[in-house]
N, C-alpha and C positions, 0 to 999 in steps of 0.2 A: 407819912408826909406831914410836918407841923402845919397849924392852921388856927395860930393864936392871933395873925394879926387881925386889926379891925376890919371888917367886909363893905368894901364901898357900894354905894347904893345906886351909881351910874357912873360911865366913864368920867363925868366932871369930877370926880371925887379921886381919880387917879392922880398919883405923884411921884414924882422920880424916886424919892424913898420907900414910897410902898412898893412900887414896882420893884425895885433893888432888892428888899427884903422877902418878897414874894418868890421871885426867882430865885434866889438864894436859899430859900428853905425847902425849894422844889428840885435843888442842884441842877439846875439850868445855867447857872454861873457860880464863879469860886473867887475870882479876885477884881472882876468889873464892878462898876457901877454905874446904873442908868443916870444919866445926865440932863436928857430932854426927852419928849416923845411926842409923835402925834397921833391923831385919833380919825379913823375914817371908817365909811361903811364899806364893808367886805361885800356888797351886794349880794344878790339871792333873792329868795320871794320874802323873808323877813317873818317874823313868829307872833305866836298871839302872846306867848308867855313869859317872854322876857326879851333883853337888849344884848345885841351881838353886833362888837366892832372889832376893827382890824388895829394893832396899835402898832405904830414904826417907832424903834428904838435907838436912841443915841447913848452910847457907853463913854467912860471917862479913858479907857483903855481897850484894846483888841484883846480877843479872848476866844480860843477856838472852841467853837461848838455853842458860843452864847447866839442865842434866837435875834437876828435881826428883826423880827419883826413876830407878832402874835395874835391870835385871837382872844379877845377878852368877853366872855358871856356873863350877865349880870340878871338878877332876878326883876321881873316886869316893875315897873314903875308904880303901876296903881296898886294899893294894898289888896284889893279885891281881887286881882289876879294873880299876885302873889300867894296868896292862902288857896286859890284854887289849885295853884301849881305846886305848892310845896312837897308833895310826894314824888312829881316830876324832878324837880331839883335833886333830891336826896337820890333817887334812882341813876342819874346820870353821874353823881359824883362816886357812887359806890361802885360803877359800873368800871370807872377809870380807876379807881383804888385797888380794886379786887379780880376784874374781868379781861379788864383791855389785854393783859399780855397773854390770854389764852383765848382770845375771841375767835380766832380763824379767819378774821378780817382785816385788813389795814387800817385802822385808824389813827388820829392824830396824837402826839405826844401829849402826856399832860404835865403841864408844869407846874401847876397849882390849884389847888381844889379846897374850898371851905364853905361852910354852911353853919348858918344860924338858926335851930328850927324853930326859935322862940320869935324872931322878927321876922322869919320867912326869906331873909336875905342869904344868898349865895355868890360865890364868885368861882369862876374857872378860867384859867388861862392857858391855851390849846397851842400846841403848831399850827403854824400857818403852812396851809398845802400848798399855796399859790409856787408856782404858775398853775397849777393845775385848777381847775375851775368848777363850780357848782353847775350842774344841771339848772335846767327851766322847766319848771311842771307847765307855764304858759305853751311854751314852744314846743315841749316835748321831746323824746330822745328817738337817736338814731336806733335801727335794729342791732347794729353792732353794739352800743352802748347796753342796750336792753338784754341782750344775751350776755354781756360781762356781769352785769349786775346780778340777773339770776344765775348764773353759774358761781359767782362769789356767794350769793346767801345761800344757795342749795349746800356747798362746804361747811358754811357757818352752822346751819340748820344741822345737818349729821353730824357734826362734831357735838353739839349738845343733846343729841336724840336721847330721851329718857334717862339723862347722864345722872349717877347717884349724887352728884353735888347740888342738882336743880332744888330740892327740898330744903337744904340748907339754908337758901339765899333767902334770910327771913324780912328784908328790907324789901323784898319782892313780893307785893300781897297778893293774893287772888282773890279778887271781888267774886263773887259768884251768884248771880240772880238768880240760878236755879233754886237756890235755898229759899227763895220768895217770890215766885214768879208774880203772884199777885200784884207785888210792889213795882216788880221790872213793868209789868204792862201797865200800870196807872204813871209810870214816869213818863214811859214813851207817849202815852194817849195824853199826856199834858205837854208835850213838844211837838205834837203834830198840827193842831191849829196855830201854832206859833211861826212854827216852820212855813205851813201854807201863807202865812200873811207876810212872813218876810220875804218870800218869792216874789211875790207883787205881780207881776203882768207874766212872769217865766212860768210856760205851760209844761204840765206833766202830761206825758201818753198815759190812755186810759188804762193800760194795765199797771202802770207803775202808781198813779193813784189810788188804784185798787188793791194794789200791794200795801202801800202806805197804811191804809185803811183797818186792814187785817194783821198787819206785821207784829203789833203789841201782844198779842196771846201767843206767839212764837218766839218772840224775842227772847226768854228765859232759856228755853231748849236749843237756841241756835247759839247764844253766847256761852251758855255752859260747854255744848259741844266743842266749841272752837277754843276755848280756853282754860277749860277744868277738866276735860276727860282726856285720858290717854289716847294714844300716845304724843309727849309732849317734848316741847323743845323751848330754847331761848327766843324769843321773837324781836327783833330791833323794836317793833310797834308804831314805827313813822317812817316806812322804806320809802320814801320819795325823791324826786330830783333835788330838790331844794337841799337834801342832807347827804346827797353824794357828789363826788367830784371826780372828775376825769381829767386825765392829759390834755393841755390846750397846745395849741400852734408853737408855743415858748417850752413846752416839755412839762415836767412836774410827775407827781406818781401817778399810773396808768388809773389807778381807781382806789378810792378810798370811803368811808362811810362817816357821817357826822351825826352827833344830835341823839343821845340816847334816853333822853327823857322818858320816853314811851316804851322803854323795855318793859317785856312781860315774859312770863309761860305761856305757852297754847300750842296749836296745831301749827305746824310750819308754815304751810300755803298762804296762810292768811297774810303774809308779808308780801307774798308773789301776787296775791289777789289785788291788794291795795296798788302795790306796782304797776301791774301790766294794765289794770282797769283805769285808773287816772293819771298815768304820765306818760301815756303814748295817745299820738293822734287817734281816733277811732280806726279809720282806714290802715293804719299801719298795726295796730293791734290785730286786726281781723286777720292779717297776712300771716303773721308770726305767734299768736296765741297758742295755738295748738301744738307747734313744733317746740315752741319754749316748755310748754308745761310738760312733754315728754322730757327734754332734755333736761329740767329740773328734777324730774322722778328719778331721771337714771344717776343724776349725779347724787342723790340722796341715797341710792342703791351702793353705787361706787364708794359712797363715805361709809357705809356699814350698816347702813338702816336695812332690816329686814321685817317683813309680816305687814307692811304698807303699800299696798297694790296702787296701780295706775287709776283704776276705778276710784279705789278710797281717796286720791288725790283730787281726782277730776270732781267728785261728791264735796268734800271738802272746800275746793275753790269756790264752786258755786254758791256754796253756804256762806262762805266769806266776801262774795260780793254783795249779798244781801246785809252782812254785817254791817259793810262800810257804808250801805244805804243808811243804815239805821245811825251810823256815826256822823254822817252829813248831815241828816236830818236835826239831832240833837244840837251839832255844831252850828248851824244855819238858824236854829230855832233860838240859843241863849247867848251866843258869843258877842260882844260888842265890837262888830267888824269895822275896820276902817275902809273905805270906798276900794282900795286895791284887794283887801282880803273878800270882802262880799264878792266882787267880780271873779276872783279866783275860784272861789267854792260853788257860787250860784251860776255862774254863767261858763265855768269850765269842768270843774271837775264833778260837779252834780249831773251834766249832762253825757260826762264819759264814762261814768259809772252806770247811770242808767242804760245807755248803749249796751256796756259789757252784759248786764243783767238782763237783757233783752235777746241778745245773740246767743247768750248760754242759755238761755230758758230757765234763769235761775228764779225767775217769779212763779215757776211751775212747781215748785218743789212742795208748796204746801198749799 
């Protein structure tokens, strides 16, 4: 896919001529030209690392297959956030260029993708999945939606389980804090006081505060196990409701997965732990968590996975809950949140993760 066009910094830089050239380069249009367009928010939770908008298109003539609208993704406006996220931008672009046709998950069509590693600017033009709609992390999902999401990700994980192509994905780095556990511990211990400060008056249960105080010395071993030790597969890495779409009352695809910026290799059930612990209301999770984990493991086995027992899966699930707690600690400690993003992480995601840790006795693993 050619990508020699200038890369727009934001939606304000889009023009009919640029959109025409990009869609032509991506083989989305042939005889048409974009004459006008409008930009609107696609809804959803919003992101920390970029800008996402819906673009509605007007053409000079009808053309079968020309998208009436698309989703455009741009780099973050702030240079410091672009620099922090450059690896994420590259991963998503490489996913659409190389892996999307083999993903075993429904994903949007990519019409155009380009990146400039020097400026940390990138752009993606993707299929608009409407009238399907993104889920809401704040509201949580239904048991039926959870069952669909977990079943689909099991198929994806089984497809890529110890796949011989995994080592060749050199654009998919494998940070391994197990190589320097002292540095891993020191970094965590720099986050912990800032995390507590940014929580403000939000209380932490005693066992969780104790977990947080001692987690640093265990961080390297946990993250090495989850991300570097076999058996490994491809992880979506950010498998939450804001990145999933479901059919609406008006129709649309039954299910699809968006936002591949956090793609990585690792233990499969980490995606499931992230999803179940933070995207369901705790009472709903408590009712369906055990049966869904069994169904997830059954899906792996039916997909050809062997030598990975349900006991292995449940142990990895509990470790992944702890790793998600670490991720929330670092995010709350260092990210420049908007008020809405702070509310989501501090008032919604963190309490759900804590409840899942306590319900599964994950804090007693060490």
